[in-house]
C-alpha positions as a Markdown table, in Angstrom:
| # | Residue | x | y | z |
|---|---|---|---|---|
| 1 | Met | -9.7 | 12.1 | -7.9 |
| 2 | Lys | -13.0 | 10.4 | -5.8 |
| 3 | Pro | -12.6 | 10.7 | -2.1 |
| 4 | His | -12.1 | 7.1 | -1.6 |
| 5 | Glu | -9.1 | 7.5 | -4.1 |
| 6 | Ile | -7.7 | 10.2 | -2.1 |
| 7 | Trp | -8.0 | 7.9 | 1.3 |
| 8 | Ser | -6.9 | 5.0 | -0.1 |
| 9 | Glu | -3.8 | 6.9 | -1.2 |
| 10 | Ile | -3.0 | 8.3 | 1.7 |
| 11 | Leu | -3.5 | 5.3 | 3.9 |
| 12 | Gln | -1.8 | 3.0 | 0.8 |
| 13 | Ile | -4.7 | 0.6 | 0.6 |
| 14 | Pro | -4.7 | -1.2 | -2.9 |
| 15 | Gln | -7.5 | 0.0 | -5.2 |
| 16 | Lys | -10.3 | -2.3 | -6.2 |
| 17 | Glu | -13.4 | -1.6 | -8.3 |
| 18 | Pro | -16.4 | -0.6 | -6.2 |
| 19 | Glu | -19.5 | -2.6 | -6.5 |
| 20 | Val | -22.0 | -0.2 | -7.8 |
| 21 | Gly | -24.1 | 1.4 | -5.4 |
| 22 | Arg | -23.1 | -1.2 | -2.4 |
| 23 | Gln | -19.8 | 0.3 | -1.0 |
| 24 | Thr | -19.4 | 3.5 | 0.9 |
| 25 | Val | -16.0 | 5.6 | 1.0 |
| 26 | Glu | -15.8 | 4.6 | 4.7 |
| 27 | Ser | -16.1 | 0.8 | 3.9 |
| 28 | Leu | -13.6 | 1.1 | 1.1 |
| 29 | Val | -11.0 | 3.0 | 3.2 |
| 30 | Met | -11.3 | 0.4 | 5.9 |
| 31 | Glu | -10.6 | -2.7 | 4.0 |
| 32 | Asn | -7.4 | -4.5 | 3.2 |
| 33 | Phe | -5.0 | -2.5 | 5.4 |
| 34 | Gln | -1.3 | -3.5 | 4.7 |
| 35 | Trp | 0.0 | -3.0 | 8.1 |
| 36 | Pro | -3.0 | -3.3 | 10.3 |
| 37 | Glu | -1.0 | -2.8 | 13.6 |
| 38 | Trp | -1.2 | 1.2 | 13.0 |
| 39 | Gln | -3.1 | 1.9 | 10.1 |
| 40 | Lys | -6.6 | 1.4 | 12.0 |
| 41 | Leu | -5.7 | 3.9 | 14.5 |
| 42 | Tyr | -4.2 | 6.4 | 12.0 |
| 43 | Gln | -7.4 | 5.9 | 9.9 |
| 44 | Asp | -9.5 | 6.9 | 12.9 |
| 45 | Ala | -7.5 | 9.7 | 13.6 |
| 46 | Val | -7.7 | 11.1 | 10.1 |
| 47 | Leu | -11.7 | 10.6 | 10.0 |
| 48 | Glu | -12.3 | 12.0 | 13.4 |
| 49 | Leu | -14.3 | 15.1 | 13.3 |
| 50 | Asp | -14.9 | 15.4 | 17.0 |
| 51 | Lys | -11.8 | 17.5 | 18.3 |
| 52 | Asp | -12.1 | 16.0 | 21.9 |
| 53 | Arg | -12.0 | 12.4 | 20.3 |
| 54 | Leu | -9.3 | 13.6 | 17.6 |
| 55 | Arg | -7.0 | 14.5 | 20.6 |
| 56 | Glu | -7.4 | 10.8 | 22.0 |
| 57 | Arg | -7.2 | 8.9 | 18.4 |
| 58 | Val | -4.3 | 10.9 | 17.2 |
| 59 | Ala | -2.5 | 10.0 | 20.7 |
| 60 | Ala | -3.6 | 6.5 | 20.0 |
| 61 | Ala | -2.3 | 6.2 | 16.4 |
| 62 | Glu | 1.1 | 7.8 | 17.6 |
| 63 | Ala | 1.3 | 5.3 | 19.9 |
| 64 | Ala | 0.7 | 2.3 | 17.7 |
| 65 | Ile | 3.3 | 4.0 | 15.2 |
| 66 | Phe | 5.8 | 4.3 | 18.1 |
| 67 | Ser | 5.3 | 0.4 | 19.1 |
| 68 | Arg | 5.5 | -0.4 | 15.5 |
| 69 | Leu | 8.6 | 1.2 | 14.6 |
| 70 | Gln | 10.1 | -0.5 | 17.8 |
| 71 | Ala | 9.0 | -3.9 | 16.3 |
| 72 | Leu | 10.4 | -3.2 | 12.9 |
| 73 | Ser | 13.6 | -4.7 | 11.7 |
| 74 | Pro | 16.1 | -2.4 | 10.0 |
| 75 | Thr | 15.9 | -4.1 | 6.9 |
| 76 | Val | 15.0 | -3.3 | 3.3 |
| 77 | Asp | 12.1 | -5.6 | 3.7 |
| 78 | Ser | 10.3 | -3.2 | 6.0 |
| 79 | Leu | 11.2 | 0.3 | 3.6 |
| 80 | Ser | 8.0 | 0.4 | 2.3 |
| 81 | Glu | 6.4 | 0.4 | 5.8 |
| 82 | Arg | 8.6 | 2.8 | 7.4 |
| 83 | His | 7.8 | 5.2 | 4.4 |
| 84 | Ala | 4.4 | 4.8 | 4.8 |
| 85 | Ile | 5.0 | 5.5 | 8.5 |
| 86 | Glu | 6.7 | 8.7 | 8.0 |
| 87 | Asp | 3.9 | 9.9 | 5.6 |
| 88 | Ala | 1.3 | 9.0 | 8.6 |
| 89 | Gln | 3.2 | 10.9 | 11.0 |
| 90 | Ala | 3.5 | 13.8 | 8.8 |
| 91 | Thr | -0.4 | 13.8 | 8.4 |
| 92 | Leu | -0.8 | 13.6 | 12.1 |
| 93 | Arg | 1.4 | 16.5 | 12.8 |
| 94 | Ile | -0.9 | 18.6 | 9.9 |
| 95 | Leu | -3.7 | 17.6 | 12.2 |
| 96 | Lys | -2.6 | 18.5 | 15.7 |
| 97 | Arg | -1.1 | 21.7 | 14.2 |
| 98 | Glu | -4.4 | 22.6 | 12.0 |
| 99 | Ser | -7.1 | 21.2 | 13.7 |
| 100 | Leu | -6.0 | 20.7 | 17.4 |
| 101 | Gly | -3.8 | 24.2 | 17.4 |
| 102 | Phe | -0.6 | 22.5 | 18.6 |
| 103 | Arg | 2.8 | 24.2 | 17.7 |
| 104 | Asp | 4.8 | 22.5 | 15.2 |
| 105 | Ser | 8.0 | 21.5 | 16.7 |
| 106 | Thr | 9.6 | 20.7 | 13.3 |
| 107 | Thr | 9.6 | 24.3 | 12.3 |
| 108 | Gly | 11.6 | 26.0 | 14.8 |
């Protein structure tokens, strides 16, 4: 699997054929967010390499996700976004544990 395919899958971005030699992985990942209210901040956290900035980006992504969850209606229409949010939250927990040294409160 190519890097842009992995990130597109993680961020649930629809696949499209890249223009030969014209698009970078980052530009492919940054396009076509289904839920831009939180996905851009989530992507920023996932792609951040600097630990100090990562802490800030994870906090921003978590805040955006929390706000979005408060705004979502509890209908079937929002089910796919809720699943994407669950996946994003799991990834952010891994980032916090593996990159920032946080204890995982979900495992006890």
